[in-house]
PDB file with SEQRES, HELIX, SHEET and CRYST1 records, atoms N, CA, C and O in Angstrom:
SEQRES   1 A   74  MET THR GLU GLN ILE GLU HIS SER ASP GLN LYS PRO PRO          
SEQRES   2 A   74  PHE LEU GLN PHE LEU PRO VAL PRO VAL MET GLY GLN ARG          
SEQRES   3 A   74  LYS PHE ALA GLU LEU ALA GLY VAL THR LEU GLY VAL LEU          
SEQRES   4 A   74  GLU GLY TRP ILE ASN ARG GLY TYR ILE PRO THR ILE LYS          
SEQRES   5 A   74  ILE GLY LYS HIS VAL LEU ILE ASN LEU VAL GLY LEU THR          
SEQRES   6 A   74  GLN GLU CYS LEU ASP GLN LEU PRO ARG                          
HELIX    1 AA1 PRO A   13  PHE A   17  5                                   5    
HELIX    2 AA2 GLN A   25  ALA A   32  1                                   8    
HELIX    3 AA3 LEU A   36  ASN A   44  1                                   9    
HELIX    4 AA4 LEU A   61  ASP A   70  1                                  10    
SHEET    1 AA1 3 VAL A  22  MET A  23  0                                        
SHEET    2 AA1 3 HIS A  56  ASN A  60 -1                                        
SHEET    3 AA1 3 THR A  50  ILE A  53 -1                                        
CRYST1    1.000    1.000    1.000  90.00  90.00  90.00 P 1           1          
ATOM      1  N   MET A   1      -8.067  12.428  -3.429  1.00  0.00           N  
ATOM      2  CA  MET A   1      -8.109  12.178  -2.021  1.00  0.00           C  
ATOM      3  C   MET A   1      -7.016  11.075  -1.621  1.00  0.00           C  
ATOM      4  O   MET A   1      -7.046   9.918  -2.042  1.00  0.00           O  
ATOM      5  N   THR A   2      -6.114  11.556  -0.810  1.00  0.00           N  
ATOM      6  CA  THR A   2      -4.966  10.612  -0.373  1.00  0.00           C  
ATOM      7  C   THR A   2      -5.257   9.977   0.939  1.00  0.00           C  
ATOM      8  O   THR A   2      -5.559  10.661   1.917  1.00  0.00           O  
ATOM      9  N   GLU A   3      -5.173   8.669   0.979  1.00  0.00           N  
ATOM     10  CA  GLU A   3      -5.379   7.940   2.206  1.00  0.00           C  
ATOM     11  C   GLU A   3      -3.982   7.575   2.817  1.00  0.00           C  
ATOM     12  O   GLU A   3      -3.090   7.054   2.147  1.00  0.00           O  
ATOM     13  N   GLN A   4      -3.874   7.876   4.075  1.00  0.00           N  
ATOM     14  CA  GLN A   4      -2.608   7.545   4.772  1.00  0.00           C  
ATOM     15  C   GLN A   4      -2.812   6.254   5.412  1.00  0.00           C  
ATOM     16  O   GLN A   4      -3.904   5.938   5.886  1.00  0.00           O  
ATOM     17  N   ILE A   5      -1.686   5.426   5.440  1.00  0.00           N  
ATOM     18  CA  ILE A   5      -1.811   4.170   6.110  1.00  0.00           C  
ATOM     19  C   ILE A   5      -1.133   4.285   7.473  1.00  0.00           C  
ATOM     20  O   ILE A   5       0.021   4.704   7.555  1.00  0.00           O  
ATOM     21  N   GLU A   6      -1.824   3.926   8.520  1.00  0.00           N  
ATOM     22  CA  GLU A   6      -1.341   4.092   9.719  1.00  0.00           C  
ATOM     23  C   GLU A   6      -0.682   2.642  10.134  1.00  0.00           C  
ATOM     24  O   GLU A   6      -1.115   1.612   9.617  1.00  0.00           O  
ATOM     25  N   HIS A   7       0.268   2.620  10.989  1.00  0.00           N  
ATOM     26  CA  HIS A   7       0.824   1.412  11.505  1.00  0.00           C  
ATOM     27  C   HIS A   7      -0.087   0.853  12.486  1.00  0.00           C  
ATOM     28  O   HIS A   7      -0.330   1.421  13.551  1.00  0.00           O  
ATOM     29  N   SER A   8      -0.638  -0.357  12.104  1.00  0.00           N  
ATOM     30  CA  SER A   8      -1.514  -1.113  13.080  1.00  0.00           C  
ATOM     31  C   SER A   8      -1.522  -2.474  12.791  1.00  0.00           C  
ATOM     32  O   SER A   8      -0.753  -2.918  11.939  1.00  0.00           O  
ATOM     33  N   ASP A   9      -2.325  -3.214  13.417  1.00  0.00           N  
ATOM     34  CA  ASP A   9      -2.344  -4.710  13.046  1.00  0.00           C  
ATOM     35  C   ASP A   9      -2.971  -5.044  11.686  1.00  0.00           C  
ATOM     36  O   ASP A   9      -2.753  -6.105  11.102  1.00  0.00           O  
ATOM     37  N   GLN A  10      -3.739  -4.101  11.238  1.00  0.00           N  
ATOM     38  CA  GLN A  10      -4.341  -4.306   9.916  1.00  0.00           C  
ATOM     39  C   GLN A  10      -3.422  -4.190   8.720  1.00  0.00           C  
ATOM     40  O   GLN A  10      -2.631  -3.250   8.651  1.00  0.00           O  
ATOM     41  N   LYS A  11      -3.494  -5.071   7.818  1.00  0.00           N  
ATOM     42  CA  LYS A  11      -2.565  -5.139   6.628  1.00  0.00           C  
ATOM     43  C   LYS A  11      -3.007  -3.949   5.588  1.00  0.00           C  
ATOM     44  O   LYS A  11      -4.183  -3.700   5.321  1.00  0.00           O  
ATOM     45  N   PRO A  12      -1.974  -3.315   5.093  1.00  0.00           N  
ATOM     46  CA  PRO A  12      -2.350  -2.357   3.977  1.00  0.00           C  
ATOM     47  C   PRO A  12      -2.987  -3.099   2.850  1.00  0.00           C  
ATOM     48  O   PRO A  12      -2.580  -4.227   2.572  1.00  0.00           O  
ATOM     49  N   PRO A  13      -3.956  -2.545   2.185  1.00  0.00           N  
ATOM     50  CA  PRO A  13      -4.732  -3.290   1.083  1.00  0.00           C  
ATOM     51  C   PRO A  13      -3.947  -3.931   0.046  1.00  0.00           C  
ATOM     52  O   PRO A  13      -4.267  -5.015  -0.442  1.00  0.00           O  
ATOM     53  N   PHE A  14      -2.786  -3.181  -0.337  1.00  0.00           N  
ATOM     54  CA  PHE A  14      -1.988  -3.867  -1.427  1.00  0.00           C  
ATOM     55  C   PHE A  14      -1.339  -5.208  -1.014  1.00  0.00           C  
ATOM     56  O   PHE A  14      -1.076  -6.057  -1.866  1.00  0.00           O  
ATOM     57  N   LEU A  15      -1.092  -5.386   0.262  1.00  0.00           N  
ATOM     58  CA  LEU A  15      -0.458  -6.605   0.690  1.00  0.00           C  
ATOM     59  C   LEU A  15      -1.432  -7.812   0.545  1.00  0.00           C  
ATOM     60  O   LEU A  15      -0.980  -8.955   0.488  1.00  0.00           O  
ATOM     61  N   GLN A  16      -2.656  -7.581   0.491  1.00  0.00           N  
ATOM     62  CA  GLN A  16      -3.631  -8.646   0.218  1.00  0.00           C  
ATOM     63  C   GLN A  16      -3.516  -9.254  -1.131  1.00  0.00           C  
ATOM     64  O   GLN A  16      -3.987 -10.357  -1.405  1.00  0.00           O  
ATOM     65  N   PHE A  17      -2.861  -8.484  -1.976  1.00  0.00           N  
ATOM     66  CA  PHE A  17      -2.833  -8.948  -3.415  1.00  0.00           C  
ATOM     67  C   PHE A  17      -1.595  -9.630  -3.725  1.00  0.00           C  
ATOM     68  O   PHE A  17      -1.464 -10.135  -4.840  1.00  0.00           O  
ATOM     69  N   LEU A  18      -0.609  -9.708  -2.803  1.00  0.00           N  
ATOM     70  CA  LEU A  18       0.609 -10.480  -3.132  1.00  0.00           C  
ATOM     71  C   LEU A  18       0.375 -11.914  -3.209  1.00  0.00           C  
ATOM     72  O   LEU A  18      -0.073 -12.423  -2.182  1.00  0.00           O  
ATOM     73  N   PRO A  19       0.589 -12.693  -4.236  1.00  0.00           N  
ATOM     74  CA  PRO A  19       0.168 -14.069  -4.381  1.00  0.00           C  
ATOM     75  C   PRO A  19       1.036 -14.883  -3.336  1.00  0.00           C  
ATOM     76  O   PRO A  19       0.504 -15.840  -2.772  1.00  0.00           O  
ATOM     77  N   VAL A  20       2.285 -14.562  -3.066  1.00  0.00           N  
ATOM     78  CA  VAL A  20       3.054 -15.247  -2.111  1.00  0.00           C  
ATOM     79  C   VAL A  20       4.003 -14.193  -1.564  1.00  0.00           C  
ATOM     80  O   VAL A  20       4.379 -13.276  -2.294  1.00  0.00           O  
ATOM     81  N   PRO A  21       4.422 -14.301  -0.233  1.00  0.00           N  
ATOM     82  CA  PRO A  21       5.211 -13.342   0.329  1.00  0.00           C  
ATOM     83  C   PRO A  21       6.581 -13.339  -0.007  1.00  0.00           C  
ATOM     84  O   PRO A  21       7.292 -12.447   0.456  1.00  0.00           O  
ATOM     85  N   VAL A  22       7.105 -14.297  -0.820  1.00  0.00           N  
ATOM     86  CA  VAL A  22       8.500 -14.421  -1.234  1.00  0.00           C  
ATOM     87  C   VAL A  22       8.625 -14.541  -2.621  1.00  0.00           C  
ATOM     88  O   VAL A  22       7.624 -14.812  -3.284  1.00  0.00           O  
ATOM     89  N   MET A  23       9.922 -14.345  -3.256  1.00  0.00           N  
ATOM     90  CA  MET A  23      10.041 -14.510  -4.663  1.00  0.00           C  
ATOM     91  C   MET A  23      11.529 -15.023  -4.858  1.00  0.00           C  
ATOM     92  O   MET A  23      12.396 -14.613  -4.086  1.00  0.00           O  
ATOM     93  N   GLY A  24      11.825 -15.866  -5.824  1.00  0.00           N  
ATOM     94  CA  GLY A  24      13.073 -16.339  -6.144  1.00  0.00           C  
ATOM     95  C   GLY A  24      13.860 -15.215  -6.723  1.00  0.00           C  
ATOM     96  O   GLY A  24      13.314 -14.313  -7.359  1.00  0.00           O  
ATOM     97  N   GLN A  25      15.304 -15.272  -6.478  1.00  0.00           N  
ATOM     98  CA  GLN A  25      16.259 -14.257  -6.897  1.00  0.00           C  
ATOM     99  C   GLN A  25      16.215 -13.952  -8.382  1.00  0.00           C  
ATOM    100  O   GLN A  25      16.215 -12.792  -8.795  1.00  0.00           O  
ATOM    101  N   ARG A  26      16.177 -15.026  -9.187  1.00  0.00           N  
ATOM    102  CA  ARG A  26      16.201 -14.814 -10.697  1.00  0.00           C  
ATOM    103  C   ARG A  26      15.006 -14.052 -11.108  1.00  0.00           C  
ATOM    104  O   ARG A  26      15.114 -13.088 -11.866  1.00  0.00           O  
ATOM    105  N   LYS A  27      13.826 -14.460 -10.621  1.00  0.00           N  
ATOM    106  CA  LYS A  27      12.585 -13.712 -11.044  1.00  0.00           C  
ATOM    107  C   LYS A  27      12.560 -12.317 -10.553  1.00  0.00           C  
ATOM    108  O   LYS A  27      12.128 -11.428 -11.285  1.00  0.00           O  
ATOM    109  N   PHE A  28      13.058 -12.031  -9.192  1.00  0.00           N  
ATOM    110  CA  PHE A  28      13.049 -10.653  -8.768  1.00  0.00           C  
ATOM    111  C   PHE A  28      14.041  -9.869  -9.631  1.00  0.00           C  
ATOM    112  O   PHE A  28      13.724  -8.770 -10.085  1.00  0.00           O  
ATOM    113  N   ALA A  29      15.186 -10.395  -9.854  1.00  0.00           N  
ATOM    114  CA  ALA A  29      16.228  -9.542 -10.728  1.00  0.00           C  
ATOM    115  C   ALA A  29      15.527  -9.241 -12.075  1.00  0.00           C  
ATOM    116  O   ALA A  29      15.639  -8.110 -12.547  1.00  0.00           O  
ATOM    117  N   GLU A  30      14.863 -10.121 -12.672  1.00  0.00           N  
ATOM    118  CA  GLU A  30      14.200  -9.956 -13.973  1.00  0.00           C  
ATOM    119  C   GLU A  30      13.228  -8.963 -13.819  1.00  0.00           C  
ATOM    120  O   GLU A  30      13.274  -8.043 -14.636  1.00  0.00           O  
ATOM    121  N   LEU A  31      12.274  -8.933 -12.876  1.00  0.00           N  
ATOM    122  CA  LEU A  31      11.216  -7.951 -12.627  1.00  0.00           C  
ATOM    123  C   LEU A  31      11.821  -6.545 -12.288  1.00  0.00           C  
ATOM    124  O   LEU A  31      11.289  -5.506 -12.679  1.00  0.00           O  
ATOM    125  N   ALA A  32      12.931  -6.576 -11.559  1.00  0.00           N  
ATOM    126  CA  ALA A  32      13.470  -5.264 -11.098  1.00  0.00           C  
ATOM    127  C   ALA A  32      14.342  -4.605 -12.225  1.00  0.00           C  
ATOM    128  O   ALA A  32      14.712  -3.432 -12.176  1.00  0.00           O  
ATOM    129  N   GLY A  33      14.624  -5.447 -13.209  1.00  0.00           N  
ATOM    130  CA  GLY A  33      15.443  -4.973 -14.373  1.00  0.00           C  
ATOM    131  C   GLY A  33      16.930  -4.843 -14.005  1.00  0.00           C  
ATOM    132  O   GLY A  33      17.600  -3.911 -14.450  1.00  0.00           O  
ATOM    133  N   VAL A  34      17.444  -5.778 -13.192  1.00  0.00           N  
ATOM    134  CA  VAL A  34      18.889  -5.709 -12.807  1.00  0.00           C  
ATOM    135  C   VAL A  34      19.473  -7.182 -13.045  1.00  0.00           C  
ATOM    136  O   VAL A  34      18.743  -8.171 -13.106  1.00  0.00           O  
ATOM    137  N   THR A  35      20.741  -7.219 -13.162  1.00  0.00           N  
ATOM    138  CA  THR A  35      21.394  -8.548 -13.346  1.00  0.00           C  
ATOM    139  C   THR A  35      21.333  -9.294 -12.025  1.00  0.00           C  
ATOM    140  O   THR A  35      21.207  -8.717 -10.944  1.00  0.00           O  
ATOM    141  N   LEU A  36      21.430 -10.625 -12.174  1.00  0.00           N  
ATOM    142  CA  LEU A  36      21.576 -11.457 -10.886  1.00  0.00           C  
ATOM    143  C   LEU A  36      22.616 -11.118 -10.023  1.00  0.00           C  
ATOM    144  O   LEU A  36      22.459 -11.144  -8.802  1.00  0.00           O  
ATOM    145  N   GLY A  37      23.859 -10.744 -10.651  1.00  0.00           N  
ATOM    146  CA  GLY A  37      24.989 -10.289  -9.924  1.00  0.00           C  
ATOM    147  C   GLY A  37      24.635  -8.951  -9.102  1.00  0.00           C  
ATOM    148  O   GLY A  37      24.953  -8.821  -7.919  1.00  0.00           O  
ATOM    149  N   VAL A  38      24.046  -8.109  -9.731  1.00  0.00           N  
ATOM    150  CA  VAL A  38      23.606  -6.867  -8.980  1.00  0.00           C  
ATOM    151  C   VAL A  38      22.760  -7.170  -7.760  1.00  0.00           C  
ATOM    152  O   VAL A  38      22.963  -6.661  -6.657  1.00  0.00           O  
ATOM    153  N   LEU A  39      21.769  -8.059  -8.045  1.00  0.00           N  
ATOM    154  CA  LEU A  39      20.901  -8.321  -6.954  1.00  0.00           C  
ATOM    155  C   LEU A  39      21.666  -9.011  -5.816  1.00  0.00           C  
ATOM    156  O   LEU A  39      21.447  -8.742  -4.635  1.00  0.00           O  
ATOM    157  N   GLU A  40      22.576  -9.915  -6.223  1.00  0.00           N  
ATOM    158  CA  GLU A  40      23.363 -10.681  -5.145  1.00  0.00           C  
ATOM    159  C   GLU A  40      24.158  -9.676  -4.302  1.00  0.00           C  
ATOM    160  O   GLU A  40      24.331  -9.842  -3.094  1.00  0.00           O  
ATOM    161  N   GLY A  41      24.665  -8.562  -5.028  1.00  0.00           N  
ATOM    162  CA  GLY A  41      25.392  -7.559  -4.222  1.00  0.00           C  
ATOM    163  C   GLY A  41      24.544  -6.796  -3.323  1.00  0.00           C  
ATOM    164  O   GLY A  41      25.004  -6.405  -2.250  1.00  0.00           O  
ATOM    165  N   TRP A  42      23.266  -6.531  -3.689  1.00  0.00           N  
ATOM    166  CA  TRP A  42      22.337  -5.798  -2.875  1.00  0.00           C  
ATOM    167  C   TRP A  42      21.997  -6.702  -1.601  1.00  0.00           C  
ATOM    168  O   TRP A  42      21.840  -6.197  -0.490  1.00  0.00           O  
ATOM    169  N   ILE A  43      21.898  -8.016  -1.829  1.00  0.00           N  
ATOM    170  CA  ILE A  43      21.515  -8.929  -0.773  1.00  0.00           C  
ATOM    171  C   ILE A  43      22.650  -9.037   0.218  1.00  0.00           C  
ATOM    172  O   ILE A  43      22.470  -9.061   1.436  1.00  0.00           O  
ATOM    173  N   ASN A  44      23.883  -9.105  -0.398  1.00  0.00           N  
ATOM    174  CA  ASN A  44      25.079  -9.248   0.444  1.00  0.00           C  
ATOM    175  C   ASN A  44      25.327  -7.936   1.374  1.00  0.00           C  
ATOM    176  O   ASN A  44      25.897  -8.029   2.461  1.00  0.00           O  
ATOM    177  N   ARG A  45      24.895  -6.825   0.898  1.00  0.00           N  
ATOM    178  CA  ARG A  45      25.053  -5.592   1.579  1.00  0.00           C  
ATOM    179  C   ARG A  45      23.811  -5.328   2.485  1.00  0.00           C  
ATOM    180  O   ARG A  45      23.764  -4.346   3.226  1.00  0.00           O  
ATOM    181  N   GLY A  46      22.848  -6.211   2.398  1.00  0.00           N  
ATOM    182  CA  GLY A  46      21.713  -6.047   3.282  1.00  0.00           C  
ATOM    183  C   GLY A  46      20.589  -5.039   2.720  1.00  0.00           C  
ATOM    184  O   GLY A  46      19.716  -4.631   3.487  1.00  0.00           O  
ATOM    185  N   TYR A  47      20.621  -4.675   1.480  1.00  0.00           N  
ATOM    186  CA  TYR A  47      19.708  -3.707   0.967  1.00  0.00           C  
ATOM    187  C   TYR A  47      18.447  -4.389   0.635  1.00  0.00           C  
ATOM    188  O   TYR A  47      17.429  -3.705   0.529  1.00  0.00           O  
ATOM    189  N   ILE A  48      18.402  -5.655   0.459  1.00  0.00           N  
ATOM    190  CA  ILE A  48      17.175  -6.384   0.061  1.00  0.00           C  
ATOM    191  C   ILE A  48      16.928  -7.448   1.133  1.00  0.00           C  
ATOM    192  O   ILE A  48      17.798  -8.299   1.321  1.00  0.00           O  
ATOM    193  N   PRO A  49      15.797  -7.454   1.846  1.00  0.00           N  
ATOM    194  CA  PRO A  49      15.573  -8.462   2.886  1.00  0.00           C  
ATOM    195  C   PRO A  49      15.274  -9.809   2.214  1.00  0.00           C  
ATOM    196  O   PRO A  49      14.603  -9.886   1.184  1.00  0.00           O  
ATOM    197  N   THR A  50      15.822 -10.903   2.866  1.00  0.00           N  
ATOM    198  CA  THR A  50      15.709 -12.147   2.398  1.00  0.00           C  
ATOM    199  C   THR A  50      15.184 -13.146   3.547  1.00  0.00           C  
ATOM    200  O   THR A  50      15.188 -12.806   4.730  1.00  0.00           O  
ATOM    201  N   ILE A  51      14.755 -14.341   3.130  1.00  0.00           N  
ATOM    202  CA  ILE A  51      14.461 -15.321   4.083  1.00  0.00           C  
ATOM    203  C   ILE A  51      14.924 -16.596   3.533  1.00  0.00           C  
ATOM    204  O   ILE A  51      14.676 -16.883   2.362  1.00  0.00           O  
ATOM    205  N   LYS A  52      15.643 -17.454   4.375  1.00  0.00           N  
ATOM    206  CA  LYS A  52      16.179 -18.688   3.923  1.00  0.00           C  
ATOM    207  C   LYS A  52      15.182 -19.801   4.204  1.00  0.00           C  
ATOM    208  O   LYS A  52      14.851 -20.029   5.368  1.00  0.00           O  
ATOM    209  N   ILE A  53      14.694 -20.494   3.201  1.00  0.00           N  
ATOM    210  CA  ILE A  53      13.780 -21.716   3.505  1.00  0.00           C  
ATOM    211  C   ILE A  53      14.603 -22.930   2.880  1.00  0.00           C  
ATOM    212  O   ILE A  53      14.875 -22.999   1.681  1.00  0.00           O  
ATOM    213  N   GLY A  54      14.947 -23.823   3.779  1.00  0.00           N  
ATOM    214  CA  GLY A  54      15.728 -24.979   3.280  1.00  0.00           C  
ATOM    215  C   GLY A  54      17.061 -24.372   2.856  1.00  0.00           C  
ATOM    216  O   GLY A  54      17.675 -23.636   3.628  1.00  0.00           O  
ATOM    217  N   LYS A  55      17.523 -24.675   1.623  1.00  0.00           N  
ATOM    218  CA  LYS A  55      18.711 -24.270   1.061  1.00  0.00           C  
ATOM    219  C   LYS A  55      18.528 -23.046   0.198  1.00  0.00           C  
ATOM    220  O   LYS A  55      19.501 -22.506  -0.327  1.00  0.00           O  
ATOM    221  N   HIS A  56      17.276 -22.592   0.039  1.00  0.00           N  
ATOM    222  CA  HIS A  56      16.921 -21.542  -0.847  1.00  0.00           C  
ATOM    223  C   HIS A  56      16.916 -20.135  -0.036  1.00  0.00           C  
ATOM    224  O   HIS A  56      16.398 -19.995   1.072  1.00  0.00           O  
ATOM    225  N   VAL A  57      17.547 -19.161  -0.737  1.00  0.00           N  
ATOM    226  CA  VAL A  57      17.445 -17.790  -0.153  1.00  0.00           C  
ATOM    227  C   VAL A  57      16.460 -17.054  -1.076  1.00  0.00           C  
ATOM    228  O   VAL A  57      16.748 -16.875  -2.260  1.00  0.00           O  
ATOM    229  N   LEU A  58      15.403 -16.663  -0.595  1.00  0.00           N  
ATOM    230  CA  LEU A  58      14.220 -15.965  -1.295  1.00  0.00           C  
ATOM    231  C   LEU A  58      14.205 -14.535  -0.877  1.00  0.00           C  
ATOM    232  O   LEU A  58      14.662 -14.153   0.201  1.00  0.00           O  
ATOM    233  N   ILE A  59      13.625 -13.707  -1.830  1.00  0.00           N  
ATOM    234  CA  ILE A  59      13.438 -12.362  -1.541  1.00  0.00           C  
ATOM    235  C   ILE A  59      12.219 -12.240  -0.653  1.00  0.00           C  
ATOM    236  O   ILE A  59      11.172 -12.792  -0.994  1.00  0.00           O  
ATOM    237  N   ASN A  60      12.302 -11.545   0.468  1.00  0.00           N  
ATOM    238  CA  ASN A  60      11.167 -11.354   1.340  1.00  0.00           C  
ATOM    239  C   ASN A  60      10.399 -10.074   0.819  1.00  0.00           C  
ATOM    240  O   ASN A  60      10.746  -8.954   1.195  1.00  0.00           O  
ATOM    241  N   LEU A  61       9.424 -10.254   0.007  1.00  0.00           N  
ATOM    242  CA  LEU A  61       8.538  -9.253  -0.544  1.00  0.00           C  
ATOM    243  C   LEU A  61       7.842  -8.351   0.557  1.00  0.00           C  
ATOM    244  O   LEU A  61       7.784  -7.124   0.467  1.00  0.00           O  
ATOM    245  N   VAL A  62       7.347  -9.048   1.550  1.00  0.00           N  
ATOM    246  CA  VAL A  62       6.715  -8.295   2.613  1.00  0.00           C  
ATOM    247  C   VAL A  62       7.686  -7.370   3.391  1.00  0.00           C  
ATOM    248  O   VAL A  62       7.351  -6.247   3.767  1.00  0.00           O  
ATOM    249  N   GLY A  63       8.815  -7.868   3.592  1.00  0.00           N  
ATOM    250  CA  GLY A  63       9.816  -6.998   4.310  1.00  0.00           C  
ATOM    251  C   GLY A  63      10.257  -5.855   3.518  1.00  0.00           C  
ATOM    252  O   GLY A  63      10.406  -4.748   4.036  1.00  0.00           O  
ATOM    253  N   LEU A  64      10.492  -6.103   2.170  1.00  0.00           N  
ATOM    254  CA  LEU A  64      10.846  -5.063   1.280  1.00  0.00           C  
ATOM    255  C   LEU A  64       9.863  -3.993   1.130  1.00  0.00           C  
ATOM    256  O   LEU A  64      10.214  -2.815   1.063  1.00  0.00           O  
ATOM    257  N   THR A  65       8.406  -4.436   1.063  1.00  0.00           N  
ATOM    258  CA  THR A  65       7.360  -3.495   0.979  1.00  0.00           C  
ATOM    259  C   THR A  65       7.356  -2.677   2.241  1.00  0.00           C  
ATOM    260  O   THR A  65       7.185  -1.460   2.161  1.00  0.00           O  
ATOM    261  N   GLN A  66       7.536  -3.275   3.416  1.00  0.00           N  
ATOM    262  CA  GLN A  66       7.605  -2.597   4.753  1.00  0.00           C  
ATOM    263  C   GLN A  66       8.657  -1.547   4.669  1.00  0.00           C  
ATOM    264  O   GLN A  66       8.417  -0.402   5.053  1.00  0.00           O  
ATOM    265  N   GLU A  67       9.810  -1.890   4.184  1.00  0.00           N  
ATOM    266  CA  GLU A  67      10.944  -1.023   4.079  1.00  0.00           C  
ATOM    267  C   GLU A  67      10.618   0.326   3.366  1.00  0.00           C  
ATOM    268  O   GLU A  67      10.876   1.450   3.797  1.00  0.00           O  
ATOM    269  N   CYS A  68       9.941  -0.030   2.076  1.00  0.00           N  
ATOM    270  CA  CYS A  68       9.577   1.134   1.271  1.00  0.00           C  
ATOM    271  C   CYS A  68       8.545   1.949   2.019  1.00  0.00           C  
ATOM    272  O   CYS A  68       8.645   3.175   1.967  1.00  0.00           O  
ATOM    273  N   LEU A  69       7.627   1.430   2.663  1.00  0.00           N  
ATOM    274  CA  LEU A  69       6.539   2.222   3.329  1.00  0.00           C  
ATOM    275  C   LEU A  69       7.198   3.096   4.504  1.00  0.00           C  
ATOM    276  O   LEU A  69       6.844   4.252   4.737  1.00  0.00           O  
ATOM    277  N   ASP A  70       8.141   2.452   5.179  1.00  0.00           N  
ATOM    278  CA  ASP A  70       8.871   3.157   6.274  1.00  0.00           C  
ATOM    279  C   ASP A  70       9.601   4.390   5.751  1.00  0.00           C  
ATOM    280  O   ASP A  70       9.831   5.338   6.503  1.00  0.00           O  
ATOM    281  N   GLN A  71       9.955   4.388   4.516  1.00  0.00           N  
ATOM    282  CA  GLN A  71      10.800   5.465   3.870  1.00  0.00           C  
ATOM    283  C   GLN A  71       9.865   6.572   3.370  1.00  0.00           C  
ATOM    284  O   GLN A  71      10.420   7.599   2.978  1.00  0.00           O  
ATOM    285  N   LEU A  72       8.567   6.516   3.326  1.00  0.00           N  
ATOM    286  CA  LEU A  72       7.637   7.432   2.866  1.00  0.00           C  
ATOM    287  C   LEU A  72       7.640   8.695   3.756  1.00  0.00           C  
ATOM    288  O   LEU A  72       7.695   8.530   4.974  1.00  0.00           O  
ATOM    289  N   PRO A  73       7.588   9.862   3.276  1.00  0.00           N  
ATOM    290  CA  PRO A  73       7.565  11.040   4.101  1.00  0.00           C  
ATOM    291  C   PRO A  73       6.307  10.990   5.001  1.00  0.00           C  
ATOM    292  O   PRO A  73       5.224  10.563   4.602  1.00  0.00           O  
ATOM    293  N   ARG A  74       6.531  11.446   6.213  1.00  0.00           N  
ATOM    294  CA  ARG A  74       5.422  11.398   7.124  1.00  0.00           C  
ATOM    295  C   ARG A  74       4.842  12.753   7.424  1.00  0.00           C  
ATOM    296  O   ARG A  74       3.885  12.859   8.191  1.00  0.00           O  
TER     297      ARG A  74                                                      
END                                                                             
């Protein structure tokens, strides 16, 4: 049984399990299996959503998850 997620004010269930909505670039690159240089290129080209907190540029995991959901076939 496949459950479709409709766009609404309710969070998709998997978003409830994200410990934090952001991640450092080094950790993200490690988990994604790419070099930090590749990740920086993706960020500079706008492929990966980021958020700046103070002087730190962090990966916006909620934004990235939403972009992935938006690309699912409807």
